[in-house]
TORTI-75237 format. One record per residue (C-alpha): x, y, z. Coordinates in steps of 0.5 Angstrom, whole numbers, padded with zeros to 4 digits, always signed. Layout:
// TORTI-75237
XYZ...
//
This chain:
// TORTI-75237
+0054+0083+0112+0056+0085+0105+0051+0086+0100+0052+0082+0094+0044+0083+0091+0044+0084+0084+0040+0091+0086+0045+0093+0091+0046+0099+0086+0039+0101+0085+0038+0100+0093+0043+0105+0094+0040+0110+0089+0033+0109+0091+0036+0111+0098+0039+0117+0095+0046+0114+0097+0048+0112+0090+0053+0116+0086+0051+0114+0079+0044+0111+0077+0043+0103+0076+0043+0101+0069+0037+0096+0070+0032+0093+0074+0031+0086+0072+0030+0085+0065+0028+0093+0064+0033+0098+0062+0033+0104+0066+0034+0110+0061+0032+0117+0065+0030+0119+0072+0023+0122+0072+0022+0124+0079+0024+0123+0086+0020+0122+0092+0021+0121+0100+0019+0114+0099+0021+0112+0092+0024+0114+0085+0021+0114+0078+0024+0112+0072+0023+0111+0064+0025+0105+0062+0025+0100+0056+0022+0093+0056+0026+0089+0051+0022+0083+0051+0015+0087+0049+0019+0093+0046+0016+0098+0049+0017+0104+0054+0015+0103+0061+0015+0107+0068+0018+0104+0074+0018+0106+0081+0023+0104+0085+0021+0103+0093+0025+0104+0099+0028+0097+0100+0025+0093+0106+0028+0089+0112+0030+0082+0109+0028+0079+0115+0021+0082+0115+0018+0077+0109+0011+0079+0112+0012+0086+0109+0014+0084+0102+0008+0079+0102+0003+0084+0104+0006+0089+0099+0006+0084+0093-0001+0082+0095-0004+0089+0094+0000+0090+0088-0003+0084+0085-0010+0087+0087-0009+0094+0084-0006+0090+0077-0013+0088+0076-0016+0095+0075-0017+0096+0068-0020+0103+0067-0018+0109+0062-0017+0114+0067-0012+0109+0071-0005+0108+0069-0005+0101+0069+0000+0096+0073+0004+0091+0068+0009+0088+0074+0011+0088+0081+0017+0084+0084+0022+0084+0089+0029+0083+0088+0034+0083+0094+0029+0086+0098+0028+0092+0093+0021+0092+0091+0019+0095+0084+0013+0097+0080+0012+0097+0073+0007+0101+0070+0005+0104+0063+0009+0110+0061+0004+0116+0060+0008+0122+0056+0005+0128+0059+0006+0132+0066+0004+0131+0073-0002+0135+0075+0003+0138+0080+0008+0140+0075+0002+0143+0071+0000+0147+0077+0008+0149+0078+0009+0152+0071+0002+0155+0070-0001+0156+0076-0009+0155+0078-0014+0152+0073-0020+0155+0070-0026+0152+0074-0028+0148+0068-0021+0145+0066-0021+0144+0074-0027+0140+0074-0026+0136+0067-0020+0134+0070-0023+0132+0077-0029+0128+0073-0024+0124+0070-0020+0122+0076-0026+0121+0080-0029+0116+0074-0022+0112+0076-0023+0112+0083-0030+0110+0083-0028+0104+0079-0022+0102+0084-0027+0103+0089-0032+0098+0086-0026+0093+0085-0025+0094+0093-0019+0098+0093-0018+0105+0096-0012+0109+0093-0010+0113+0100-0005+0117+0097-0009+0122+0092-0005+0128+0091-0003+0132+0085+0004+0129+0084+0000+0122+0083-0005+0125+0077-0002+0125+0070-0005+0129+0065-0004+0126+0058-0003+0128+0051-0011+0129+0051-0011+0133+0057-0015+0127+0061-0013+0126+0068-0011+0119+0070-0009+0116+0077-0003+0113+0078+0001+0110+0084-0003+0105+0088+0003+0104+0092+0000+0106+0098-0007+0103+0096-0011+0098+0101-0017+0094+0101-0023+0097+0103-0025+0096+0110-0018+0093+0111-0016+0092+0119-0015+0099+0122-0007+0100+0124-0006+0107+0128+0001+0106+0126+0000+0106+0119-0003+0112+0116+0000+0112+0109-0001+0117+0104+0002+0125+0104+0000+0129+0110-0003+0135+0107-0008+0131+0103-0010+0126+0108-0017+0125+0111-0018+0126+0118-0020+0119+0120-0014+0117+0115-0009+0121+0120-0012+0117+0126-0011+0110+0123-0018+0108+0121-0020+0103+0116-0019+0105+0109-0026+0107+0106-0028+0110+0099-0029+0117+0103-0022+0118+0104-0021+0118+0097-0027+0123+0096-0024+0128+0101-0017+0128+0098-0020+0129+0091-0024+0135+0094-0017+0138+0097-0014+0137+0090-0019+0140+0086-0019+0146+0091-0011+0147+0090-0013+0147+0082-0018+0152+0083-0014+0157+0088-0007+0155+0085-0004+0153+0092-0005+0147+0097-0010+0148+0102-0005+0145+0107+0001+0148+0106+0006+0146+0112+0012+0143+0110+0013+0140+0116+0009+0133+0116+0008+0133+0124+0005+0140+0123+0001+0138+0117-0002+0132+0121-0004+0136+0127-0008+0141+0122-0011+0135+0119-0013+0131+0125-0015+0137+0129-0017+0143+0125-0023+0144+0121-0021+0147+0114-0025+0152+0110-0025+0154+0103-0020+0160+0101-0024+0166+0099-0021+0166+0092-0022+0160+0088-0022+0164+0081-0027+0167+0077-0033+0163+0075-0033+0159+0082-0040+0160+0084-0044+0158+0091-0046+0151+0088-0039+0149+0086-0037+0151+0093-0043+0147+0096-0040+0141+0093-0033+0142+0095-0035+0143+0102-0039+0137+0102-0034+0133+0099-0029+0135+0104-0033+0135+0110-0029+0132+0117-0035+0127+0118-0035+0122+0113-0042+0121+0114-0043+0128+0111-0039+0127+0105-0041+0124+0098-0042+0117+0099-0038+0115+0093-0033+0118+0088-0038+0117+0083-0043+0121+0087-0038+0127+0087-0037+0126+0080-0044+0127+0078-0045+0133+0082-0039+0136+0078-0042+0134+0072-0048+0137+0073-0045+0144+0076-0041+0144+0069-0047+0143+0065-0052+0148+0069-0059+0151+0067-0059+0156+0072-0057+0163+0072-0049+0165+0071-0045+0168+0077-0044+0175+0078-0037+0175+0075-0039+0172+0068-0045+0176+0068-0041+0182+0068-0037+0179+0062-0042+0177+0058-0046+0184+0059-0040+0187+0056-0039+0183+0050-0047+0183+0049-0046+0191+0049-0040+0190+0044-0045+0186+0039-0051+0190+0040-0046+0196+0036-0047+0192+0030-0054+0193+0027-0055+0186+0026-0055+0183+0033-0061+0186+0035-0065+0184+0029-0062+0177+0030-0064+0177+0037-0071+0179+0035-0072+0173+0030-0069+0168+0035-0073+0170+0040-0080+0171+0036-0079+0164+0033-0077+0161+0040-0084+0164+0043-0088+0161+0038-0084+0154+0040-0086+0155+0047-0093+0156+0046-0098+0151+0049-0101+0149+0042-0095+0149+0038-0099+0153+0032-0097+0151+0025-0100+0157+0023-0096+0162+0028-0089+0159+0026-0091+0159+0019-0093+0167+0020-0086+0168+0024-0082+0165+0018-0086+0168+0012-0084+0175+0015-0077+0174+0013-0077+0173+0005-0070+0170+0005-0071+0166+0011-0077+0163+0008-0073+0161+0001-0067+0158+0005-0072+0154+0009-0076+0151+0003-0069+0150-0001-0067+0146+0005-0073+0142+0006-0073+0140-0001-0065+0138-0001-0063+0130+0000-0063+0131+0008-0071+0131+0008-0072+0128+0001-0076+0122+0005-0081+0127+0008-0085+0128+0001-0086+0126-0006-0085+0132-0010-0083+0139-0008-0085+0142-0002-0087+0149-0004-0090+0152+0002-0088+0153+0009-0094+0150+0012-0093+0144+0008-0086+0143+0010-0088+0144+0018-0094+0139+0017-0089+0134+0013-0082+0135+0016-0085+0136+0023-0086+0142+0028-0079+0142+0032-0075+0140+0025-0078+0146+0022-0077+0151+0028-0070+0148+0029-0068+0149+0022-0071+0156+0022-0066+0158+0028-0060+0155+0025-0062+0159+0018-0063+0165+0022-0056+0165+0024-0054+0164+0017-0058+0170+0014-0056+0175+0019-0048+0173+0020-0046+0175+0013-0040+0179+0013-0035+0180+0007-0029+0181+0011-0030+0174+0015-0034+0171+0010-0029+0165+0008-0028+0164+0016-0036+0164+0017-0037+0159+0012-0032+0154+0015-0036+0155+0022-0043+0154+0019-0040+0148+0015-0037+0145+0021-0043+0146+0025-0048+0143+0020-0043+0137+0019-0043+0136+0027-0051+0137+0027-0052+0132+0021-0047+0127+0024-0051+0127+0031-0058+0127+0028-0055+0120+0024-0053+0118+0031-0059+0118+0034-0063+0114+0029-0071+0115+0028-0075+0117+0034-0069+0118+0038-0069+0126+0039-0065+0127+0032-0068+0134+0031-0066+0136+0038-0059+0133+0037-0058+0136+0030-0059+0143+0033-0056+0141+0040-0049+0139+0036-0050+0146+0032-0051+0150+0038-0045+0147+0041-0041+0152+0036-0045+0158+0037-0040+0161+0042-0034+0160+0037-0039+0163+0031-0041+0169+0035-0034+0171+0036-0032+0170+0029-0037+0174+0027-0037+0180+0032-0030+0180+0035-0026+0177+0029-0019+0180+0032-0020+0176+0038-0022+0170+0034-0016+0171+0030-0012+0171+0037-0015+0165+0040-0014+0161+0033-0007+0164+0033-0006+0162+0041-0008+0155+0040-0004+0154+0033+0002+0156+0037+0001+0151+0043+0002+0157+0047-0004+0156+0052-0006+0149+0055-0013+0147+0055-0014+0149+0048-0019+0153+0045-0023+0154+0051-0017+0157+0055-0015+0161+0050-0022+0164+0049-0022+0165+0057-0016+0169+0056-0017+0173+0050-0025+0175+0052-0025+0174+0059-0030+0168+0058-0030+0161+0054-0033+0160+0048-0038+0155+0051-0040+0160+0057-0041+0166+0051-0046+0161+0047-0050+0159+0053-0050+0166+0056-0053+0168+0049-0058+0163+0048-0060+0164+0055-0061+0172+0053-0065+0169+0047-0070+0165+0051-0068+0158+0048-0070+0152+0052-0066+0150+0058-0065+0143+0055-0062+0146+0049-0057+0150+0054-0055+0144+0057-0054+0140+0051-0049+0146+0049-0045+0144+0055-0040+0139+0053-0040+0133+0058-0034+0133+0062-0029+0127+0061-0028+0122+0056-0034+0117+0054-0037+0113+0059-0034+0105+0059-0040+0103+0064-0045+0102+0058-0050+0107+0054-0052+0113+0057-0060+0115+0056-0064+0121+0055-0062+0128+0056-0055+0126+0058-0054+0121+0051-0056+0127+0047-0050+0131+0050-0045+0125+0048-0048+0125+0041-0047+0132+0040-0040+0132+0043-0039+0126+0038-0042+0130+0032-0037+0135+0034-0031+0131+0034-0032+0128+0028-0033+0135+0024-0027+0137+0027-0023+0131+0025-0026+0132+0018-0024+0139+0018-0017+0139+0021-0014+0132+0019-0010+0130+0013-0013+0126+0008-0008+0120+0009-0010+0120+0017-0017+0121+0016-0020+0114+0016-0016+0112+0022-0018+0118+0026-0025+0117+0025-0024+0110+0027-0021+0112+0034-0027+0117+0035-0032+0111+0033-0029+0106+0038-0028+0111+0043-0036+0113+0043-0038+0106+0042-0040+0104+0049-0043+0110+0051-0048+0111+0045-0049+0103+0044-0047+0103+0037-0041+0099+0034-0035+0103+0031-0037+0101+0024-0044+0103+0025-0042+0110+0027-0037+0110+0021-0043+0109+0017-0047+0114+0020-0041+0119+0019-0041+0117+0011-0049+0118+0011-0048+0125+0014-0042+0127+0010-0047+0126+0004-0052+0130+0007-0048+0136+0008-0046+0136+0001-0053+0136-0001-0055+0141+0005-0049+0146+0003-0051+0146-0005-0059+0148-0002-0056+0153+0001-0051+0156-0004-0045+0155+0001-0039+0154-0003-0032+0154-0001-0025+0155-0004-0021+0149-0006-0015+0147-0002-0018+0150+0004-0020+0146+0011-0027+0147+0010-0027+0144+0003-0025+0137+0006-0032+0137+0009-0035+0137+0002-0031+0132-0001-0034+0125+0000-0029+0119+0000-0028+0115-0006-0032+0108-0006-0028+0102-0006-0025+0101-0013-0026+0108-0015-0020+0113-0017-0022+0120-0016-0020+0125-0021-0014+0129-0019-0018+0135-0015-0013+0141-0018-0015+0139-0026-0023+0139-0025-0024+0144-0019-0023+0150-0023-0028+0149-0028-0034+0147-0022-0039+0152-0023-0040+0156-0016-0045+0162-0014-0042+0168-0012-0034+0166-0013-0033+0168-0020-0031+0174-0024-0036+0179-0027-0039+0176-0033-0041+0180-0039-0048+0183-0040-0049+0180-0046-0050+0173-0048-0050+0170-0055-0056+0167-0057-0058+0161-0062-0060+0166-0067-0053+0170-0067-0056+0176-0064-0055+0179-0057-0060+0178-0051-0059+0181-0044-0057+0177-0038-0064+0180-0035-0068+0176-0042-0064+0170-0040-0066+0170-0033-0073+0171-0035-0074+0166-0040-0071+0161-0035-0076+0163-0030-0082+0163-0034-0080+0156-0036-0079+0154-0029-0086+0156-0027-0089+0152-0033-0085+0146-0031-0088+0147-0024-0095+0148-0027-0094+0141-0031-0092+0137-0025-0098+0139-0021-0102+0135-0025-0101+0128-0028-0095+0128-0033-0091+0124-0038-0084+0124-0035-0081+0125-0042-0085+0131-0044-0082+0134-0037-0075+0133-0039-0076+0136-0046-0079+0142-0043-0073+0143-0038-0068+0142-0044-0072+0147-0049-0072+0152-0043-0064+0152-0042-0063+0151-0050-0068+0157-0051-0065+0162-0046-0057+0160-0047-0057+0159-0054-0053+0153-0054-0051+0149-0060-0054+0143-0058-0056+0139-0052-0057+0132-0050-0060+0128-0044-0056+0122-0042-0059+0117-0037-0056+0111-0034-0056+0104-0036-0057+0099-0030-0054+0093-0034-0048+0097-0037-0047+0102-0031-0046+0107-0037-0049+0114-0038-0052+0114-0045-0055+0119-0049-0063+0119-0050-0065+0125-0054-0063+0132-0055-0064+0139-0059-0060+0143-0064-0055+0142-0069-0053+0135-0070-0056+0133-0063-0058+0126-0066-0051+0124-0067-0049+0127-0061-0054+0123-0057-0051+0116-0060-0044+0118-0059-0045+0120-0051-0043+0114-0048-0040+0115-0041-0038+0109-0037-0038+0111-0030-0033+0106-0027-0028+0109-0032-0021+0112-0029-0018+0118-0031-0024+0120-0035-0027+0127-0034-0034+0126-0036-0034+0120-0031-0030+0124-0025-0035+0130-0026-0041+0125-0025-0037+0121-0019-0037+0128-0016-0044+0131-0018-0041+0137-0019-0044+0142-0024-0038+0143-0029-0036+0148-0035-0030+0147-0039-0029+0154-0043-0024+0152-0047-0023+0144-0049-0018+0145-0054-0012+0146-0049-0007+0141-0049-0008+0139-0042-0016+0139-0042-0015+0134-0049-0011+0129-0045-0017+0129-0040-0022+0128-0045-0024+0121-0047-0023+0118-0054-0030+0117-0055-0031+0124-0054-0026+0127-0058-0028+0123-0064-0035+0124-0064-0037+0131-0061-0030+0134-0059-0034+0141-0058-0029+0147-0056-0033+0149-0050-0039+0145-0046-0043+0145-0040-0044+0138-0035-0050+0138-0030-0050+0131-0027-0057+0129-0024-0056+0125-0017-0061+0121-0013-0058+0119-0006-0051+0121-0008-0051+0117-0014-0051+0120-0021-0056+0117-0025-0057+0122-0031-0053+0128-0034-0055+0134-0038-0050+0136-0043-0050+0142-0047-0044+0145-0052-0042+0151-0056-0038+0152-0063-0033+0157-0060-0028+0157-0054-0031+0161-0048-0038+0161-0052-0042+0159-0046-0043+0164-0040-0047+0163-0034-0048+0168-0028-0050+0167-0021-0057+0168-0022-0057+0164-0029-0053+0158-0025-0058+0158-0020-0064+0158-0025-0061+0152-0029-0060+0148-0022-0067+0149-0021-0069+0146-0027-0064+0141-0026-0067+0139-0019-0074+0139-0023-0072+0134-0027-0070+0130-0021-0076+0131-0018-0080+0129-0024-0076+0122-0024-0078+0121-0016-0085+0123-0018-0085+0118-0024-0083+0113-0019
//
């Protein structure tokens, strides 16, 4: 009988007899052959109705007289089409035309696991386990829906652009406990479970077995059953017990071998009862709290020996270990922790500056001036965790890699701040903060102790020469992934097992089953914090909002927060990071990726000033040119830098003493201005305060020549656009304009300033509460370049400014 069916060309092509490809199937336009198997061909196609690319699988034609076969296939295809899971490639349609069955499913750009293994060889253990966790998550969803895949193999697993494993091709799928059929084994012989080869009813245990064989292949680089002849492969499956290869790659320990042995047990009753149990066992292995393998131990020992050649590493290790020993003591003695911190003067000063920053401003009214008070007000664990992070900051300083190290610290602190916000009060916020920070420990250690290797890792990742991202690149360069390096050093330091576990990123994507709880939730929170930090660091500004929204949506169910709540928590964390960086004097060059972390988004309706216009005038500690040793005084004489700093320091002490007792706010503010005025010899100074009714900063009082008129003239509208003064207040940036007579600078000065004050050089010190400017200290000089501030004086000026902020807080 002649074949006039519309799909006769497609049928011949599917059977391998066609001399040219078909142009279409149904309404779908076939564009490119993606793959050919014994039973089907897979095509990239265009859906003209929905204007999207799809993948179409053309099955082998069936006997037109056997309607029951087609009906059974369609029934199973409909069942599979109801599966919805991020790690299952969804089926869009299934149909039969002219006895030619075809399936339409989502087109996933990427490559199959089979292609990946053919091109790159075996996977690292953590990469292999991460992919299999995704696959098992998808299989668990299918099993819960009553579907067994029955043909899991590398060619039926897609690796998408985010390196997640996605199960596809449920063409051989069958309902759980379907009627046994000895004549219908289904699947590919090399990956069949023994009972499937015997035609027993489909069960989830069959997919568990197949998944174990796939994981073995990822680790060894070759199939466990490698006979090409189908009958030989079936004979081995049905009659021979399978043993694990001796060589499964560096990093595969006895625990992982035991998991694999159980998953591929010949007796289904001895296997994991569900794909979810196999998945959970792999997750637990990937975040161990036990000792590492001998191979990884040898690599870690080698790297530790290299680190110990730098004199600061033993000191760093000793500091961390001492602080941790106090934390591990049964009584959690405040005095013991205080004593350990006070042994290190630099650490003490940084910690006090940190607890007095916006991040912990809610803990106390007034300045926290002692470590003991910090512990009692902020909490034992909070101070312990801050001390651990600051120890890293203090010891890992090196001018050769200073810029990169600042970027790494800011990234880690941003991750910690976001994680802390995502926990909420009383939900382990401090543990989340330190856990998210320490997820970056391996990278920070490599950046500091092995800068050449760190550059090589960054270069490999940037060039795309290595699949698997940063961890795989580190594995190739160091012989150990960043995660393993960080956890290994944490173990040497004696950090708690809970923290070591949190340093291991959870595998797979955030769960869609509902919120995680306990220690596992902390790991997801820490991972979310790091994803946000990385997005802020590398995403172009125009794409940042969309990128953050995607992260919020992805983690919403796992963390039980809405995407909008996650966005708000991220904004709070960004504001806190700016305050934390200022408290720790962490400054970065403008235009660098790290600068993005310290740039707050503009509020709705606000137009930020061009960054290149004001950034060069921001005052930064440690980043400027050498300053002259002589400063001009008010009286026209000369005073040394030491004298300037002495006057400032004495004023700070007087103001501190005044604030201990009851005080009048105006008196303290006048003392602050007088100290600055005397020390730096300004021509005049004005203190401005925000008016709530007009949203404008207005001059209240001043010192020096013409200060009363200047106070009347100073009126800074905070909502102004393009106004230099308003832009400085919006950014909260201490700014020195050394030559305001330049034409470009004159164009940025508002008319009220040019007509009322018009000083050739001036200094602006904004005062902020909760990230909003509420006051401003203005000072000027009569000549261009007349104001010179060195690093020490800048720090003292900021201390005086912060005393003014604290005075407002204490005054209520």
